Backbone bond lengths (Angstrom), bond angles and torsions (degrees), N, CA, C in turn:
res aa  C-N    CA-C-N  psi(-1)  N-CA   C-N-CA  omega(-1)  CA-C   N-CA-C  phi
1 M - - - 1.431 - - 1.523 108.41 -
2 E 1.310 118.81 115.66 1.449 121.71 179.46 1.509 109.64 -108.12
3 V 1.297 115.26 142.13 1.452 120.62 -179.83 1.511 108.75 -127.77
4 E 1.295 117.06 122.64 1.456 122.38 175.55 1.521 106.59 -107.03
5 R 1.314 116.39 104.78 1.457 121.08 -174.12 1.527 112.98 -79.39
6 S 1.303 118.39 -32.54 1.454 120.23 -170.60 1.530 113.59 -65.86
7 N 1.319 117.77 -33.85 1.457 120.33 -177.09 1.524 113.51 -113.22
8 M 1.309 116.86 19.53 1.460 119.54 -178.65 1.514 110.72 -72.70
9 R 1.283 116.00 128.08 1.460 120.22 172.27 1.520 108.96 -89.79
10 Y 1.311 115.43 -41.11 1.455 121.15 178.70 1.516 107.97 -119.08
11 R 1.303 116.35 133.89 1.452 120.69 178.84 1.521 109.18 -92.81
12 T 1.293 115.67 142.03 1.456 121.47 173.50 1.515 107.53 -102.92
13 K 1.310 115.78 131.72 1.464 119.01 176.51 1.519 108.55 -86.40
14 Y 1.312 115.46 130.45 1.448 122.02 178.33 1.521 109.68 -115.80
15 T 1.322 115.70 158.44 1.451 120.40 173.17 1.524 108.77 -76.06
16 L 1.314 116.09 166.82 1.470 119.45 177.75 1.525 111.50 -59.08
17 K 1.310 117.09 -37.82 1.465 120.01 178.82 1.529 110.50 -63.33
18 Q 1.318 116.94 -42.43 1.465 120.33 179.53 1.529 110.82 -65.26
19 W 1.339 117.53 -41.75 1.461 119.48 178.59 1.519 111.27 -64.73
20 R 1.334 116.76 -38.06 1.465 119.55 177.26 1.528 109.76 -60.99
21 A 1.329 116.01 -43.12 1.469 120.74 179.32 1.526 111.08 -64.86
22 V 1.327 116.88 -41.33 1.470 120.86 178.44 1.527 110.02 -58.59
23 R 1.310 116.71 -39.04 1.460 121.16 -179.55 1.522 112.84 -81.44
24 G 1.339 117.08 -6.69 1.459 120.29 177.65 1.518 113.55 72.42
25 L 1.319 116.56 28.91 1.456 121.00 -178.12 1.521 111.32 -100.11
26 T 1.319 115.74 144.62 1.461 120.28 169.95 1.529 107.32 -81.71
27 Q 1.327 116.52 167.61 1.463 119.22 175.84 1.528 110.36 -61.06
28 K 1.314 117.02 -37.71 1.463 121.45 178.94 1.526 110.66 -63.46
29 E 1.322 117.00 -47.37 1.464 120.32 179.30 1.524 110.94 -61.50
30 A 1.335 116.34 -44.25 1.461 120.41 178.96 1.522 110.90 -62.71
31 S 1.322 116.71 -42.94 1.469 119.78 -178.98 1.523 110.90 -63.68
32 D 1.331 117.50 -38.96 1.463 121.03 177.80 1.531 111.39 -64.85
33 L 1.326 117.00 -42.83 1.469 121.09 179.97 1.526 112.12 -66.91
34 I 1.319 116.64 -36.69 1.468 121.25 -175.27 1.528 111.86 -88.35
35 G 1.322 116.65 -23.98 1.457 120.33 178.74 1.518 113.87 87.43
36 V 1.327 115.63 35.61 1.468 122.15 176.72 1.525 108.29 -132.59
37 T 1.323 116.58 175.89 1.459 120.21 178.16 1.529 110.61 -83.30
38 E 1.322 115.06 162.44 1.467 119.60 174.57 1.524 110.52 -60.37
39 Q 1.324 117.02 -35.26 1.461 120.98 179.45 1.524 110.99 -63.91
40 T 1.320 116.77 -34.25 1.462 120.43 176.82 1.520 110.65 -67.00
41 I 1.332 116.81 -44.36 1.474 120.79 177.03 1.525 109.37 -57.90
42 L 1.315 117.40 -46.55 1.457 122.52 179.71 1.530 110.93 -60.00
43 A 1.316 117.12 -44.37 1.473 120.84 179.71 1.522 111.04 -63.11
44 W 1.334 117.71 -41.16 1.460 120.30 176.66 1.518 110.90 -62.22
45 E 1.327 115.89 -46.06 1.464 120.49 -176.21 1.519 112.51 -66.66
46 K 1.313 117.04 -29.65 1.464 120.81 179.18 1.524 112.56 -90.06
47 G 1.322 117.37 -2.55 1.449 120.89 179.40 1.518 113.84 77.77
48 K 1.334 117.00 16.49 1.470 120.28 -179.88 1.519 111.67 -82.12
49 S 1.316 116.70 -21.04 1.462 121.66 174.18 1.523 107.46 -152.37
50 K 1.324 115.14 169.56 1.457 121.28 179.62 1.519 108.49 -122.54
51 P 1.324 116.48 150.44 1.462 119.30 179.53 1.526 111.98 -63.24
52 N 1.324 116.05 143.10 1.458 120.95 171.78 1.520 108.48 -69.72
53 A 1.312 115.91 151.74 1.462 120.96 -178.25 1.525 112.35 -56.64
54 N 1.328 117.59 -32.92 1.466 119.31 -178.26 1.528 112.67 -71.29
55 K 1.330 118.60 -12.23 1.470 121.68 178.59 1.536 112.23 -94.31
56 I 1.317 117.48 -11.16 1.471 120.70 -177.26 1.527 111.98 -58.60
57 P 1.341 120.38 -46.24 1.474 118.78 178.55 1.530 113.16 -59.11
58 A 1.317 117.89 -38.45 1.470 120.79 179.28 1.525 110.93 -68.15
59 I 1.328 116.77 -37.70 1.477 120.83 177.02 1.520 109.61 -64.97
60 E 1.329 116.68 -45.37 1.469 120.54 179.18 1.530 111.06 -58.52
61 K 1.317 116.70 -42.49 1.462 120.40 -179.78 1.526 111.37 -69.11
62 A 1.329 117.19 -45.53 1.470 121.01 -177.65 1.527 111.89 -63.24
63 Y 1.324 116.58 -38.52 1.465 120.79 -175.51 1.527 113.16 -101.53
64 D 1.346 117.12 -1.69 1.465 122.98 -178.75 1.519 111.10 53.93
65 I 1.322 114.98 55.71 1.464 121.88 -178.17 1.519 110.11 -135.17
66 K 1.316 115.61 168.96 1.460 123.12 168.29 1.511 105.79 -110.94
67 W 1.298 116.79 119.66 1.459 122.95 -172.50 1.521 112.78 -50.56
68 S 1.316 118.24 -54.19 1.459 120.49 -173.24 1.518 113.07 -68.59
69 D 1.323 117.19 -26.20 1.465 120.93 -177.86 1.525 113.24 -88.50
70 D 1.334 116.95 -31.66 1.456 120.06 -164.37 1.514 116.86 -115.71
71 V 1.321 118.01 -10.80 1.470 119.15 -170.53 1.520 112.18 -116.20
72 V 1.297 115.15 134.38 1.460 121.85 169.53 1.523 106.21 -121.50
73 L 1.335 116.60 131.82 1.459 120.13 -179.14 1.507 109.97 -86.33
74 M 1.311 115.12 151.49 1.466 120.58 176.02 1.524 108.21 -64.82
75 P 1.327 117.24 145.82 1.476 119.55 -179.78 1.513 112.17 -65.16
């Protein structure tokens, strides 16, 4: 899945798992960048829990996204 942000007219919302894949990160790498456990990343990706508000800036930085524009959570 490739994303070209600079010339996007329409943005596609991806799940956290999809954004992690776009960035080429493993769950371990993502967890280290965000400051949570791999189990937390897995729970977010499976929709079993949602990130706390204080983790949103770290997620945005790790995945190079804007939360409100780019992310849809699993139901």
